[in-house]
N, CA, C and O atoms as a DFTB+ gen file, in Angstrom:
532 C
 N C O
     1  1     -11.940     -12.163      -4.434
     2  2     -12.504     -11.084      -3.646
     3  2     -13.909     -10.778      -4.167
     4  3     -14.151     -10.802      -5.373
     5  1     -14.798     -10.501      -3.280
     6  2     -16.173     -10.197      -3.656
     7  2     -16.446      -8.712      -3.471
     8  3     -15.968      -8.096      -2.519
     9  1     -17.212      -8.148      -4.382
    10  2     -17.586      -6.741      -4.231
    11  2     -18.806      -6.594      -3.338
    12  3     -19.198      -5.481      -2.989
    13  1     -19.402      -7.712      -2.972
    14  2     -20.553      -7.700      -2.074
    15  2     -20.137      -7.142      -0.713
    16  3     -19.224      -7.674      -0.082
    17  1     -20.783      -6.101      -0.265
    18  2     -20.409      -5.455       0.991
    19  2     -21.466      -5.699       2.053
    20  3     -22.661      -5.736       1.760
    21  1     -21.016      -5.863       3.281
    22  2     -21.920      -5.848       4.415
    23  2     -21.183      -5.173       5.565
    24  3     -19.962      -5.022       5.517
    25  1     -21.902      -4.776       6.575
    26  2     -21.297      -4.005       7.657
    27  2     -20.258      -4.791       8.431
    28  3     -19.405      -4.188       9.081
    29  1     -20.297      -6.116       8.386
    30  2     -19.326      -6.916       9.125
    31  2     -17.922      -6.779       8.551
    32  3     -16.947      -6.833       9.301
    33  1     -17.798      -6.602       7.229
    34  2     -16.466      -6.493       6.639
    35  2     -16.124      -5.076       6.200
    36  3     -15.019      -4.844       5.710
    37  1     -17.005      -4.157       6.354
    38  2     -16.762      -2.780       5.920
    39  2     -15.911      -2.045       6.955
    40  3     -16.306      -1.963       8.118
    41  1     -14.743      -1.504       6.557
    42  2     -13.983      -0.675       7.493
    43  2     -14.806       0.543       7.904
    44  3     -15.756       0.923       7.219
    45  1     -14.436       1.139       9.013
    46  2     -15.163       2.295       9.534
    47  2     -14.626       3.584       8.901
    48  3     -13.806       4.290       9.488
    49  1     -15.109       3.867       7.698
    50  2     -14.656       5.047       6.968
    51  2     -15.219       6.347       7.531
    52  3     -14.874       7.428       7.053
    53  1     -16.077       6.256       8.538
    54  2     -16.584       7.465       9.192
    55  2     -15.496       8.123      10.042
    56  3     -15.557       9.322      10.314
    57  1     -14.509       7.340      10.459
    58  2     -13.411       7.866      11.260
    59  2     -12.397       8.569      10.359
    60  3     -12.283       8.268       9.171
    61  1     -11.687       9.486      10.937
    62  2     -10.543      10.134      10.274
    63  2     -10.893      10.769       8.932
    64  3     -10.063      10.781       8.023
    65  1     -12.092      11.289       8.797
    66  2     -12.459      11.992       7.571
    67  2     -12.571      11.123       6.343
    68  3     -12.493      11.621       5.220
    69  1     -12.752       9.832       6.538
    70  2     -12.958       8.932       5.403
    71  2     -11.702       8.288       4.863
    72  3     -11.786       7.457       3.958
    73  1     -10.535       8.643       5.387
    74  2      -9.286       8.025       4.953
    75  2      -8.719       7.171       6.080
    76  3      -8.552       7.634       7.208
    77  1      -8.431       5.927       5.754
    78  2      -7.868       5.009       6.740
    79  2      -6.490       4.543       6.291
    80  3      -6.246       4.386       5.095
    81  1      -5.578       4.318       7.253
    82  2      -4.266       3.789       6.885
    83  2      -4.389       2.355       6.385
    84  3      -5.142       1.547       6.929
    85  1      -3.629       2.066       5.337
    86  2      -3.589       0.722       4.763
    87  2      -2.128       0.283       4.697
    88  3      -1.308       0.908       4.024
    89  1      -1.826      -0.775       5.389
    90  2      -0.465      -1.300       5.442
    91  2      -0.356      -2.434       4.434
    92  3      -1.180      -3.349       4.422
    93  1       0.670      -2.367       3.587
    94  2       0.939      -3.445       2.634
    95  2       2.080      -4.287       3.197
    96  3       3.181      -3.792       3.439
    97  1       1.787      -5.571       3.399
    98  2       2.743      -6.503       4.004
    99  2       2.921      -7.684       3.068
   100  3       1.939      -8.224       2.560
   101  1       4.160      -8.090       2.834
   102  2       4.411      -9.251       1.997
   103  2       3.722     -10.464       2.610
   104  3       3.966     -10.802       3.768
   105  1       2.873     -11.107       1.844
   106  2       2.071     -12.229       2.333
   107  2       2.933     -13.408       2.790
   108  3       2.557     -14.122       3.720
   109  1       4.068     -13.616       2.155
   110  2       4.931     -14.759       2.475
   111  2       5.894     -14.443       3.616
   112  3       5.977     -15.198       4.585
   113  1       6.621     -13.334       3.505
   114  2       7.694     -13.044       4.466
   115  2       7.232     -12.245       5.677
   116  3       7.889     -12.266       6.718
   117  1       6.109     -11.540       5.556
   118  2       5.647     -10.675       6.640
   119  2       6.306      -9.308       6.641
   120  3       5.996      -8.479       7.496
   121  1       7.207      -9.054       5.706
   122  2       7.892      -7.766       5.634
   123  2       6.884      -6.645       5.341
   124  3       6.076      -6.756       4.419
   125  1       6.940      -5.572       6.127
   126  2       6.077      -4.412       5.884
   127  2       6.699      -3.621       4.749
   128  3       7.841      -3.174       4.846
   129  1       5.941      -3.449       3.664
   130  2       6.465      -2.799       2.475
   131  2       6.124      -1.315       2.404
   132  3       6.945      -0.508       1.969
   133  1       4.931      -0.959       2.824
   134  2       4.537       0.442       2.733
   135  2       3.272       0.707       3.522
   136  3       2.562      -0.214       3.925
   137  1       3.009       1.975       3.730
   138  2       1.755       2.436       4.300
   139  2       1.177       3.449       3.328
   140  3       1.881       4.337       2.848
   141  1      -0.089       3.311       3.046
   142  2      -0.777       4.262       2.177
   143  2      -2.151       4.508       2.802
   144  3      -2.386       4.128       3.948
   145  1      -3.040       5.129       2.069
   146  2      -4.358       5.496       2.582
   147  2      -5.428       4.937       1.667
   148  3      -5.242       4.839       0.454
   149  1      -6.541       4.575       2.259
   150  2      -7.700       4.104       1.493
   151  2      -8.938       4.872       1.924
   152  3      -9.157       5.145       3.104
   153  1      -9.740       5.208       0.921
   154  2     -11.096       5.678       1.197
   155  2     -12.036       4.554       0.763
   156  3     -11.582       3.497       0.326
   157  1     -13.321       4.779       0.881
   158  2     -14.278       3.719       0.564
   159  2     -14.169       3.270      -0.890
   160  3     -14.274       2.079      -1.182
   161  1     -13.961       4.214      -1.795
   162  2     -13.851       3.868      -3.217
   163  2     -12.595       3.029      -3.481
   164  3     -12.648       2.071      -4.253
   165  1     -11.476       3.373      -2.855
   166  2     -10.245       2.589      -3.015
   167  2     -10.445       1.177      -2.466
   168  3     -10.007       0.199      -3.072
   169  1     -11.112       1.080      -1.308
   170  2     -11.424      -0.218      -0.693
   171  2     -12.245      -1.072      -1.651
   172  3     -11.901      -2.224      -1.913
   173  1     -13.318      -0.512      -2.166
   174  2     -14.206      -1.278      -3.048
   175  2     -13.512      -1.668      -4.346
   176  3     -13.730      -2.764      -4.862
   177  1     -12.680      -0.781      -4.873
   178  2     -11.938      -1.097      -6.099
   179  2     -10.920      -2.202      -5.834
   180  3     -10.743      -3.094      -6.663
   181  1     -10.256      -2.148      -4.691
   182  2      -9.316      -3.204      -4.312
   183  2     -10.035      -4.546      -4.215
   184  3      -9.546      -5.555      -4.724
   185  1     -11.201      -4.557      -3.560
   186  2     -11.965      -5.803      -3.443
   187  2     -12.388      -6.343      -4.809
   188  3     -12.326      -7.548      -5.050
   189  1     -12.810      -5.464      -5.685
   190  2     -13.337      -5.932      -6.973
   191  2     -12.251      -6.343      -7.958
   192  3     -12.487      -7.199      -8.810
   193  1     -11.053      -5.741      -7.856
   194  2      -9.991      -6.046      -8.818
   195  2      -8.967      -7.052      -8.302
   196  3      -8.309      -7.728      -9.093
   197  1      -8.827      -7.154      -6.976
   198  2      -7.803      -8.031      -6.413
   199  2      -6.413      -7.414      -6.441
   200  3      -5.431      -8.078      -6.109
   201  1      -6.323      -6.142      -6.838
   202  2      -5.067      -5.412      -6.821
   203  2      -5.208      -4.224      -5.881
   204  3      -6.284      -3.636      -5.775
   205  1      -4.123      -3.872      -5.198
   206  2      -4.159      -2.769      -4.240
   207  2      -4.379      -1.440      -4.957
   208  3      -3.649      -1.073      -5.878
   209  1      -5.406      -0.738      -4.505
   210  2      -5.705       0.614      -4.988
   211  2      -5.819       1.485      -3.747
   212  3      -6.555       1.169      -2.812
   213  1      -5.086       2.574      -3.755
   214  2      -5.054       3.470      -2.612
   215  2      -5.642       4.820      -3.011
   216  3      -5.972       5.060      -4.173
   217  1      -5.762       5.692      -2.013
   218  2      -6.141       7.079      -2.288
   219  2      -4.895       7.929      -2.084
   220  3      -4.315       7.934      -0.998
   221  1      -4.485       8.642      -3.114
   222  2      -3.308       9.500      -3.027
   223  2      -3.729      10.861      -2.483
   224  3      -4.509      11.576      -3.111
   225  1      -3.208      11.207      -1.317
   226  2      -3.529      12.500      -0.710
   227  2      -2.899      13.641      -1.502
   228  3      -3.475      14.727      -1.562
   229  1      -1.741      13.428      -2.107
   230  2      -1.098      14.495      -2.873
   231  2      -1.791      14.714      -4.221
   232  3      -1.935      15.853      -4.668
   233  1      -2.218      13.628      -4.867
   234  2      -2.894      13.744      -6.171
   235  2      -4.396      13.984      -6.020
   236  3      -5.070      14.421      -6.952
   237  1      -4.902      13.686      -4.822
   238  2      -6.333      13.811      -4.519
   239  2      -7.196      12.971      -5.468
   240  3      -8.195      13.434      -6.018
   241  1      -6.760      11.706      -5.636
   242  2      -7.486      10.770      -6.493
   243  2      -7.073       9.347      -6.160
   244  3      -6.114       9.117      -5.424
   245  1      -7.819       8.391      -6.718
   246  2      -7.437       6.992      -6.552
   247  2      -6.080       6.754      -7.202
   248  3      -5.753       7.338      -8.235
   249  1      -5.313       5.897      -6.580
   250  2      -3.973       5.576      -7.048
   251  2      -3.807       4.065      -7.082
   252  3      -3.500       3.451      -6.060
   253  1      -4.006       3.460      -8.248
   254  2      -3.729       2.025      -8.365
   255  2      -2.219       1.808      -8.241
   256  3      -1.453       2.307      -9.066
   257  1      -1.793       1.076      -7.229
   258  2      -0.362       0.854      -7.018
   259  2       0.230       0.248      -8.273
   260  3      -0.258      -0.759      -8.785
   261  1       1.287       0.874      -8.760
   262  2       1.965       0.387      -9.954
   263  2       1.499       1.029     -11.237
   264  3       1.941       0.623     -12.312
   265  1       0.616       2.025     -11.169
   266  2       0.110       2.626     -12.406
   267  2       1.222       3.263     -13.224
   268  3       1.135       3.282     -14.452
   269  1       2.260       3.783     -12.587
   270  2       3.398       4.361     -13.312
   271  2       4.528       3.359     -13.487
   272  3       5.122       3.260     -14.561
   273  1       4.818       2.620     -12.426
   274  2       5.995       1.744     -12.412
   275  2       5.721       0.345     -12.957
   276  3       6.640      -0.335     -13.414
   277  1       4.473      -0.080     -12.911
   278  2       4.152      -1.463     -13.246
   279  2       4.347      -2.406     -12.076
   280  3       4.111      -3.607     -12.210
   281  1       4.772      -1.890     -10.929
   282  2       5.015      -2.715      -9.743
   283  2       3.740      -2.814      -8.920
   284  3       3.615      -2.196      -7.863
   285  1       2.804      -3.597      -9.419
   286  2       1.490      -3.726      -8.793
   287  2       1.549      -4.637      -7.578
   288  3       2.507      -5.384      -7.382
   289  1       0.502      -4.556      -6.768
   290  2       0.380      -5.408      -5.590
   291  2      -0.877      -6.251      -5.733
   292  3      -1.988      -5.722      -5.782
   293  1      -0.697      -7.565      -5.799
   294  2      -1.819      -8.493      -5.846
   295  2      -2.233      -8.800      -4.417
   296  3      -1.404      -9.208      -3.603
   297  1      -3.493      -8.609      -4.110
   298  2      -3.981      -8.787      -2.745
   299  2      -4.285     -10.264      -2.511
   300  3      -5.091     -10.871      -3.217
   301  1      -3.620     -10.825      -1.505
   302  2      -3.790     -12.229      -1.149
   303  2      -4.650     -12.400       0.096
   304  3      -5.327     -13.416       0.252
   305  1      -4.622     -11.408       0.982
   306  2      -5.453     -11.454       2.184
   307  2      -5.696     -10.035       2.669
   308  3      -4.942      -9.113       2.355
   309  1      -6.767      -9.879       3.442
   310  2      -7.106      -8.578       4.023
   311  2      -7.494      -8.802       5.475
   312  3      -8.254      -9.714       5.801
   313  1      -6.958      -7.957       6.333
   314  2      -7.325      -7.962       7.752
   315  2      -7.692      -6.549       8.154
   316  3      -7.171      -5.573       7.614
   317  1      -8.595      -6.458       9.107
   318  2      -8.937      -5.182       9.734
   319  2      -8.554      -5.265      11.196
   320  3      -8.622      -6.335      11.802
   321  1      -8.149      -4.138      11.768
   322  2      -7.850      -4.155      13.201
   323  2      -9.150      -4.202      13.992
   324  3     -10.238      -4.164      13.417
   325  1      -9.031      -4.283      15.309
   326  2     -10.193      -4.475      16.179
   327  2     -11.213      -3.342      16.086
   328  3     -12.403      -3.569      16.306
   329  1     -10.769      -2.132      15.766
   330  2     -11.684      -0.989      15.632
   331  2     -12.159      -0.784      14.197
   332  3     -12.941       0.124      13.917
   333  1     -11.682      -1.632      13.294
   334  2     -12.005      -1.549      11.863
   335  2     -11.628      -0.195      11.258
   336  3     -12.325       0.331      10.390
   337  1     -10.486       0.366      11.748
   338  2     -10.039       1.640      11.175
   339  2      -8.585       1.599      10.699
   340  3      -7.986       2.642      10.434
   341  1      -8.024       0.400      10.592
   342  2      -6.724       0.183       9.966
   343  2      -6.850      -1.070       9.100
   344  3      -7.388      -2.088       9.533
   345  1      -6.348      -0.977       7.881
   346  2      -6.433      -2.066       6.907
   347  2      -5.041      -2.668       6.727
   348  3      -4.065      -1.944       6.530
   349  1      -4.959      -3.988       6.794
   350  2      -3.700      -4.695       6.568
   351  2      -3.886      -5.593       5.352
   352  3      -4.695      -6.521       5.366
   353  1      -3.127      -5.302       4.302
   354  2      -3.196      -6.093       3.078
   355  2      -2.016      -7.055       3.028
   356  3      -0.866      -6.626       3.108
   357  1      -2.282      -8.325       2.899
   358  2      -1.249      -9.306       2.598
   359  2      -1.125      -9.330       1.090
   360  3      -2.074      -9.680       0.387
   361  1       0.044      -8.959       0.591
   362  2       0.159      -8.787      -0.857
   363  2       1.303      -9.607      -1.449
   364  3       2.234     -10.024      -0.760
   365  1       1.185      -9.813      -2.746
   366  2       2.299     -10.310      -3.557
   367  2       2.771      -9.111      -4.366
   368  3       2.033      -8.589      -5.203
   369  1       3.990      -8.682      -4.118
   370  2       4.547      -7.525      -4.817
   371  2       5.067      -7.973      -6.170
   372  3       5.960      -8.816      -6.256
   373  1       4.502      -7.404      -7.230
   374  2       4.968      -7.687      -8.584
   375  2       6.000      -6.621      -8.939
   376  3       5.736      -5.430      -8.775
   377  1       7.160      -7.028      -9.418
   378  2       8.259      -6.080      -9.577
   379  2       8.831      -5.885      -8.190
   380  3       8.175      -5.246      -7.368
   381  1       9.945      -6.366      -7.892
   382  2      10.469      -6.592      -6.549
   383  2      10.369      -5.415      -5.590
   384  3      10.475      -5.624      -4.381
   385  1      10.171      -4.187      -6.065
   386  2      10.196      -3.012      -5.184
   387  2       8.803      -2.421      -4.993
   388  3       8.015      -2.334      -5.935
   389  1       8.514      -2.018      -3.756
   390  2       7.261      -1.337      -3.445
   391  2       7.459       0.171      -3.320
   392  3       6.503       0.934      -3.457
   393  1       8.692       0.605      -3.060
   394  2       8.964       2.013      -2.771
   395  2       9.349       2.781      -4.038
   396  3      10.034       2.258      -4.917
   397  1       8.893       4.030      -4.109
   398  2       9.214       4.871      -5.266
   399  2      10.696       5.249      -5.332
   400  3      11.148       5.812      -6.329
   401  1      11.455       4.941      -4.270
   402  2      12.903       5.189      -4.286
   403  2      13.661       4.053      -4.963
   404  3      14.874       4.136      -5.152
   405  1      12.944       2.991      -5.328
   406  2      13.568       1.838      -5.963
   407  2      13.921       0.720      -5.002
   408  3      14.473      -0.302      -5.409
   409  1      13.605       0.908      -3.724
   410  2      13.903      -0.124      -2.728
   411  2      12.688      -1.022      -2.524
   412  3      11.564      -0.652      -2.864
   413  1      12.925      -2.185      -1.973
   414  2      11.852      -3.156      -1.734
   415  2      10.774      -2.588      -0.831
   416  3       9.586      -2.765      -1.101
   417  1      11.172      -1.906       0.242
   418  2      10.228      -1.401       1.216
   419  2      10.397       0.106       1.404
   420  3      11.493       0.640       1.241
   421  1       9.325       0.771       1.741
   422  2       9.399       2.195       2.071
   423  2      10.063       2.408       3.429
   424  3      10.475       3.523       3.751
   425  1      10.167       1.365       4.211
   426  2      10.753       1.457       5.544
   427  2      12.235       1.071       5.499
   428  3      12.677       0.164       6.204
   429  1      12.978       1.768       4.670
   430  2      14.404       1.479       4.499
   431  2      15.283       2.432       5.304
   432  3      16.508       2.323       5.249
   433  1      14.696       3.354       6.040
   434  2      15.463       4.293       6.864
   435  2      15.441       3.804       8.312
   436  3      14.383       3.681       8.930
   437  1      16.638       3.530       8.836
   438  2      16.754       3.013      10.197
   439  2      17.434       4.059      11.080
   440  3      18.441       4.652      10.693
   441  1      16.878       4.273      12.254
   442  2      17.487       5.170      13.232
   443  2      18.535       4.375      14.004
   444  3      18.247       3.324      14.576
   445  1      19.751       4.900      14.006
   446  2      20.865       4.231      14.699
   447  2      21.833       5.291      15.210
   448  3      22.357       6.087      14.431
   449  1      22.069       5.301      16.527
   450  2      23.007       6.245      17.134
   451  2      22.753       7.688      16.682
   452  3      23.669       8.375      16.232
   453  1      21.520       8.129      16.806
   454  2      21.133       9.502      16.444
   455  2      21.350       9.834      14.979
   456  3      21.488      11.003      14.621
   457  1      21.382       8.823      14.133
   458  2      21.515       9.033      12.690
   459  2      20.429       8.254      11.964
   460  3      19.892       7.272      12.476
   461  1      20.121       8.713      10.769
   462  2      19.178       8.020       9.909
   463  2      19.978       7.364       8.791
   464  3      20.640       8.039       8.003
   465  1      19.906       6.041       8.736
   466  2      20.715       5.265       7.798
   467  2      19.801       4.625       6.759
   468  3      18.822       3.963       7.106
   469  1      20.130       4.829       5.470
   470  2      19.411       4.149       4.393
   471  2      19.927       2.732       4.278
   472  3      21.134       2.508       4.186
   473  1      19.012       1.772       4.283
   474  2      19.361       0.371       4.135
   475  2      18.620      -0.194       2.926
   476  3      17.665       0.404       2.430
   477  1      19.050      -1.293       2.487
   478  2      18.360      -1.990       1.405
   479  2      18.879      -1.592       0.041
   480  3      19.147      -0.424      -0.242
   481  1      19.008      -2.595      -0.782
   482  2      19.489      -2.425      -2.142
   483  2      18.481      -1.640      -2.983
   484  3      17.272      -1.831      -2.854
   485  1      18.982      -0.772      -3.828
   486  2      18.112      -0.081      -4.790
   487  2      17.910      -1.036      -5.965
   488  3      18.868      -1.423      -6.636
   489  1      16.657      -1.410      -6.205
   490  2      16.325      -2.442      -7.191
   491  2      15.984      -1.893      -8.565
   492  3      16.015      -2.623      -9.556
   493  1      15.656      -0.599      -8.628
   494  2      15.444       0.043      -9.920
   495  2      15.784       1.519      -9.806
   496  3      15.793       2.086      -8.713
   497  1      16.062       2.130     -10.943
   498  2      16.382       3.554     -10.987
   499  2      15.078       4.340     -11.085
   500  3      14.398       4.271     -12.108
   501  1      14.714       5.089     -10.037
   502  2      13.452       5.829     -10.054
   503  2      13.352       6.830     -11.212
   504  3      12.260       7.054     -11.735
   505  1      14.470       7.430     -11.615
   506  2      14.450       8.395     -12.719
   507  2      14.029       7.747     -14.025
   508  3      13.389       8.383     -14.862
   509  1      14.388       6.485     -14.200
   510  2      14.013       5.765     -15.424
   511  2      12.540       5.315     -15.368
   512  3      11.856       5.299     -16.391
   513  1      12.072       4.959     -14.194
   514  2      10.705       4.443     -14.052
   515  2       9.672       5.569     -14.012
   516  3       8.595       5.454     -14.599
   517  1      10.004       6.648     -13.321
   518  2       9.071       7.764     -13.162
   519  2       9.593       8.956     -13.950
   520  3       9.954       9.972     -13.357
   521  1       9.640       8.856     -15.262
   522  2      10.213       9.910     -16.086
   523  2       9.447      11.215     -16.013
   524  3       9.974      12.259     -16.399
   525  1       8.216      11.181     -15.527
   526  2       7.428      12.417     -15.444
   527  2       7.805      13.252     -14.226
   528  3       7.391      14.408     -14.134
   529  1       8.577      12.705     -13.286
   530  2       8.927      13.445     -12.058
   531  2      10.144      14.295     -12.252
   532  3      10.573      14.980     -11.323
């Protein structure tokens, strides 16, 4: 990844108050693992490090994925949508889970017959990984 920026590859951070949705998708399987937010600084840090860095709206700061859990995301590809206001990261998930609940994907809740069903194996105990919570 190059830190060299030009307007052709720069997402449109002028939209939505400077925060754009960033989808993390497994580069091999295509499985959608999570959605987070990026600002310009998170984008540039991701490009320069090759690891996914997001902007945490709750912490109000940059959030390198895996800073607490060690479950980092190595960026293998980047796509922008046609309006350049949604970021799609093709990633290699280090540590099998992307979700803070211990599941592989944050999209483990399925709507079925007017119910919300949790699916997917819990791969780690969140209480052990995030002892500060």
